[in-house]
Structures are given as C-alpha cells and as structure tokens.
C-alpha positions as a printed NumPy array, in Angstrom:
array([[ 99.45 , 161.1  ,  75.208],
       [100.486, 164.72 ,  74.632],
       [103.196, 166.442,  76.693],
       [100.68 , 167.864,  79.198],
       [ 99.222, 164.417,  79.949],
       [102.729, 163.006,  80.332],
       [103.712, 165.795,  82.737],
       [100.546, 165.255,  84.78 ],
       [101.162, 161.503,  84.887],
       [104.779, 162.062,  85.98 ],
       [103.689, 164.332,  88.863],
       [100.991, 161.867,  89.928],
       [103.474, 158.996,  89.817],
       [106.124, 160.969,  91.708],
       [103.777, 161.95 ,  94.555],
       [102.091, 158.545,  94.775],
       [105.391, 156.704,  95.038],
       [106.94 , 159.247,  97.406],
       [104.099, 158.751,  99.893],
       [104.206, 155.001,  99.339],
       [107.937, 154.77 , 100.034],
       [107.533, 156.849, 103.185],
       [104.594, 154.958, 104.674],
       [105.264, 151.44 , 103.382],
       [102.761, 151.078, 100.551],
       [ 99.748, 152.615,  98.868],
       [101.049, 153.941,  95.533],
       [ 98.248, 152.155,  93.715],
       [ 95.658, 154.328,  95.482],
       [ 96.63 , 157.263,  93.269],
       [ 98.51 , 155.799,  90.319],
       [ 96.145, 152.975,  89.346],
       [ 92.963, 155.125,  89.283],
       [ 94.881, 157.757,  87.294],
       [ 95.71 , 155.19 ,  84.599],
       [ 92.076, 154.074,  84.476],
       [ 90.886, 157.7  ,  84.308],
       [ 93.206, 158.286,  81.352],
       [ 91.451, 155.507,  79.449],
       [ 93.094, 152.153,  80.235],
       [ 90.914, 149.108,  81.031],
       [ 91.36 , 147.84 ,  84.608],
       [ 93.525, 144.795,  83.816],
       [ 95.719, 146.772,  81.378],
       [ 96.057, 149.59 ,  83.923],
       [ 96.948, 147.058,  86.641],
       [ 99.604, 145.39 ,  84.48 ],
       [101.074, 148.77 ,  83.463],
       [101.085, 149.947,  87.085],
       [102.825, 146.742,  88.195],
       [105.663, 147.318,  85.738],
       [106.074, 150.927,  86.86 ],
       [105.902, 150.045,  90.562],
       [109.041, 147.927,  90.215],
       [110.904, 151.236,  89.792],
       [109.505, 152.332,  93.168],
       [111.157, 149.301,  94.73 ],
       [114.425, 149.946,  92.913],
       [114.517, 153.601,  93.968],
       [113.79 , 152.7  ,  97.578],
       [116.284, 149.819,  97.488],
       [119.107, 152.129,  96.437],
       [118.451, 154.334,  99.483],
       [117.703, 151.623, 102.065],
       [120.682, 149.417, 101.192],
       [122.963, 152.303, 102.128],
       [121.616, 151.96 , 105.685],
       [121.889, 148.151, 105.911],
       [120.051, 146.194, 108.621],
       [117.995, 143.757, 106.501],
       [117.886, 140.152, 107.733],
       [118.835, 137.886, 104.823],
       [116.943, 134.816, 106.062],
       [113.746, 136.764, 106.702],
       [114.036, 138.406, 103.286],
       [114.285, 135.006, 101.555],
       [111.342, 133.737, 103.621],
       [109.169, 136.681, 102.528],
       [109.999, 135.947,  98.891],
       [109.437, 132.184,  99.158],
       [106.024, 132.498, 100.83 ],
       [104.712, 135.592,  99.063],
       [105.626, 135.047,  95.405],
       [103.386, 131.974,  94.867],
       [100.466, 134.015,  96.2  ],
       [101.26 , 136.858,  93.782],
       [101.158, 134.481,  90.798],
       [ 97.874, 132.958,  92.   ],
       [ 96.3  , 136.383,  92.567],
       [ 97.364, 137.679,  89.155],
       [ 95.677, 134.692,  87.513],
       [ 92.493, 135.064,  89.602],
       [ 91.947, 138.759,  88.837],
       [ 91.461, 138.027,  85.134],
       [ 88.171, 136.214,  85.814],
       [ 86.851, 137.647,  89.121],
       [ 84.774, 140.882,  89.384],
       [ 86.697, 143.215,  91.64 ],
       [ 84.104, 145.469,  93.333],
       [ 83.139, 143.261,  96.304],
       [ 86.774, 142.31 ,  96.836],
       [ 87.769, 145.994,  96.726],
       [ 85.202, 146.871,  99.401],
       [ 86.389, 144.045, 101.654],
       [ 89.992, 145.089, 101.09 ],
       [ 89.038, 148.673, 101.941],
       [ 87.531, 147.651, 105.286],
       [ 90.606, 145.577, 106.134],
       [ 92.977, 148.362, 105.094],
       [ 91.183, 150.973, 107.207],
       [ 91.249, 148.475, 110.055],
       [ 95.055, 148.37 , 109.849],
       [ 95.231, 152.118, 110.374],
       [ 92.819, 152.042, 113.306],
       [ 94.699, 149.151, 114.905],
       [ 98.001, 151.007, 114.62 ],
       [ 96.46 , 154.214, 115.983],
       [ 94.985, 152.385, 119.   ],
       [ 98.406, 150.851, 119.818],
       [100.774, 153.82 , 120.33 ],
       [103.869, 151.689, 120.982],
       [103.4  , 149.429, 117.968],
       [106.413, 149.278, 115.665],
       [108.536, 151.742, 117.603],
       [111.178, 149.193, 118.623],
       [112.663, 146.213, 116.793],
       [112.066, 142.927, 118.66 ],
       [112.496, 139.231, 117.87 ],
       [109.099, 137.514, 117.765],
       [107.595, 134.311, 116.343],
       [110.826, 132.964, 114.893],
       [110.112, 129.306, 115.763],
       [108.574, 126.731, 113.398],
       [104.98 , 127.542, 114.333],
       [105.642, 131.264, 114.079],
       [107.164, 130.972, 110.619],
       [104.321, 128.695, 109.477],
       [101.674, 131.233, 110.493],
       [103.779, 134.096, 109.216],
       [104.239, 132.365, 105.857],
       [100.518, 131.711, 105.471],
       [ 99.857, 135.373, 106.187],
       [102.399, 136.484, 103.579],
       [100.955, 134.039, 101.024],
       [ 97.481, 135.495, 101.542],
       [ 98.794, 139.048, 101.182],
       [100.62 , 137.916,  98.034],
       [ 97.295, 136.808,  96.521],
       [ 95.878, 140.272,  97.222],
       [ 99.012, 141.902,  95.812],
       [ 98.723, 140.001,  92.555],
       [ 95.024, 140.773,  92.125],
       [ 94.114, 144.051,  93.849],
       [ 97.242, 146.143,  94.014],
       [ 96.012, 149.17 ,  95.971],
       [ 97.454, 149.225,  99.478],
       [ 98.611, 145.619,  99.783],
       [102.173, 146.698, 100.554],
       [100.712, 148.238, 103.714],
       [ 99.478, 144.779, 104.719],
       [103.012, 143.419, 104.455],
       [104.367, 146.315, 106.513],
       [101.81 , 145.75 , 109.279],
       [102.269, 141.962, 109.225],
       [106.025, 142.316, 109.652],
       [105.508, 144.766, 112.524],
       [102.761, 142.853, 114.309],
       [103.821, 139.242, 113.77 ],
       [107.603, 139.314, 113.459],
       [108.229, 142.312, 115.742],
       [109.989, 144.65 , 113.309],
       [109.898, 148.381, 113.876],
       [108.216, 150.473, 111.196],
       [111.423, 151.635, 109.536],
       [112.757, 148.086, 109.041],
       [109.334, 146.793, 107.987],
       [108.989, 149.532, 105.36 ],
       [112.471, 148.705, 104.023],
       [111.531, 145.011, 103.649],
       [108.237, 145.931, 101.982],
       [109.693, 148.368,  99.478],
       [112.611, 146.153,  98.477],
       [110.937, 142.729,  98.415],
       [107.364, 143.652,  97.531],
       [108.311, 146.615,  95.348],
       [110.907, 144.794,  93.251],
       [110.202, 141.056,  93.466],
       [106.483, 140.697,  94.256],
       [105.474, 143.468,  91.856],
       [107.971, 142.265,  89.267],
       [106.454, 138.774,  89.399],
       [102.952, 140.252,  89.174],
       [103.991, 142.372,  86.205],
       [105.395, 139.372,  84.323],
       [102.318, 137.237,  85.075],
       [ 99.854, 139.951,  84.078],
       [101.99 , 140.793,  81.046],
       [101.495, 137.244,  79.816],
       [ 97.729, 137.429,  80.394],
       [ 96.945, 141.051,  79.392],
       [ 98.396, 143.981,  77.47 ],
       [100.825, 146.554,  78.892],
       [100.901, 150.136,  77.602],
       [104.657, 150.289,  77.029],
       [104.503, 153.837,  75.627],
       [103.309, 155.048,  79.049],
       [106.   , 153.198,  80.961],
       [108.975, 155.651,  80.655],
       [107.217, 158.562,  82.388],
       [105.782, 156.221,  85.047],
       [109.211, 154.687,  85.658],
       [110.77 , 158.119,  86.123],
       [108.145, 159.171,  88.677],
       [108.3  , 155.838,  90.494],
       [112.094, 155.757,  90.666],
       [112.458, 159.304,  91.985],
       [109.471, 159.01 ,  94.317],
       [110.766, 155.725,  95.725],
       [114.22 , 157.126,  96.423],
       [113.132, 160.367,  98.075],
       [110.303, 158.69 ,  99.995],
       [112.762, 156.15 , 101.415],
       [115.118, 159.016, 102.294],
       [112.344, 160.754, 104.254],
       [111.452, 157.52 , 106.067],
       [115.066, 156.997, 107.151],
       [115.478, 160.592, 108.314],
       [112.122, 160.97 , 110.097],
       [112.129, 157.601, 111.915],
       [109.471, 155.271, 113.317],
       [107.134, 157.841, 114.88 ],
       [106.598, 159.753, 111.643],
       [106.359, 156.56 , 109.577],
       [103.704, 155.214, 111.955],
       [101.619, 158.36 , 111.568],
       [101.991, 158.316, 107.782],
       [101.043, 154.623, 107.742],
       [ 97.865, 155.326, 109.727],
       [ 96.788, 158.218, 107.496],
       [ 97.494, 156.351, 104.248],
       [ 95.667, 153.187, 105.368],
       [ 92.565, 155.124, 106.429],
       [ 92.494, 157.118, 103.175],
       [ 93.01 , 154.008, 101.044],
       [ 90.387, 152.076, 102.999],
       [ 87.776, 154.787, 102.527],
       [ 88.647, 155.164,  98.846],
       [ 88.261, 151.44 ,  98.194],
       [ 84.923, 151.245, 100.044],
       [ 83.449, 154.367,  98.411],
       [ 84.789, 153.44 ,  94.957]])
C-alpha cells in the first residue's frame, strides 16, 4: 500500500469505529468491505479486521472504565456464554458460503432497528430483569448464538449484543454499549482474531494503520456516547442497524 491508500484506510477505520463505539456496533459494515475492495480475500479480510477491531474495544474501554458502572458478574457471564460461540463461528465460516447467511443477518439486523424505533422507551432506563436461573439460561443461549454470528459474519453483530442486553437483561443503551464495546470489542473479537489467525492469513502490514484508526475511533466514539446519553445512542443504534441491514441484503 502507498501512503495515499494508508491514509484512506486510516480515515475509513477512524469513522467506522467512531460510529461503532457511539451506537454499540457496526464497524464491520464499512471497514470489512473496504479491506475486500482493496484486494483481500474475504477470510483474510475478516481475520485482519478482527485483529484491528480489538483496538476499538481497547479505545472504548479506556473511556468507559473512567465512568464505572459495569456489573462484574454480568460481564463474566457474557464472556463465558459468548466466547464458545465465537470459536465455533470462526471455524464454520471457513467452509460455509456466506451470501445467504449475510442476507438473513441483514433482515435480522434491520429488524433490530425497527423494533427499537417502534418502542420509544426501550433502553432509556436501567432496570433489573431476567436475573433468575431461567433468565440467565435463555440469556446465555442468546449470547452463544450471537457469538457464533460474531465469529463468522462480523458486520453488525455487536449491535445484536447491545439489543439483547437492553431487551433481555434490562440495561439502558449507554450501559449496554459499554458492555458490548469492552467485552465484544476486546475479548470476543480477540478470540475470533486468534481463531481465524490459526485458520487463515492476516495482513500484518495493514494492521498498524487499522489499529490507529480503531483505537482513536473507539475512544472518541465512547466519549460521544457518554456525553450524549441514551436518547442519542438509541437514535444512532436505529440508523446504523437499518443501514447495515440494507447493506447486507443488497450486497
């Protein structure tokens, strides 16, 4: 890559991760297609994107941890139920054609945005919900399924985690986004990156510029989310999910 391509990739990465950190997911909508457009095969682009997206989580973590408010037990539960799904999904994507799955994922993603838009009060207040055995069992199965999607089709799956935490466990959008960016961004994506790295190549010479864009975008996107609050995050979530859904369906 020449300096112009690197600058363009940095700007794309910065904007993609800024919007992702603000709305709770979706960086892959812009960053992954950009890597493919620049010549990487899908699996190589996915593995390279996974490595870079860990920096998004780190940047957001630095900002969100200054605010506090994360529940330790819920955080460990999200890791324990989601990570096995990530490993499974990363192994499945090597052998499964992705187009039909992308279209189905697009419909589901757009549905998240419509559901949020049709429920004005959703995610505006933090409540305690489904914290009994049955609630955690269902919640864990949901997170495992999202983990499979995260490991295989990266675009927008962080948004699924954000919505699941809001709808099932009763978190407000700001707390849900913090959980998503820290746990999915760092640990889920890190696990996916390691798994895919063992199964496919990673373009390490592209990583530095992607890391810089992801780290800065993650930090400043998290800063905007904290300052703007639940109402603005909800609107951003709805716009991003609808755009991602349409993009995945259209191709």
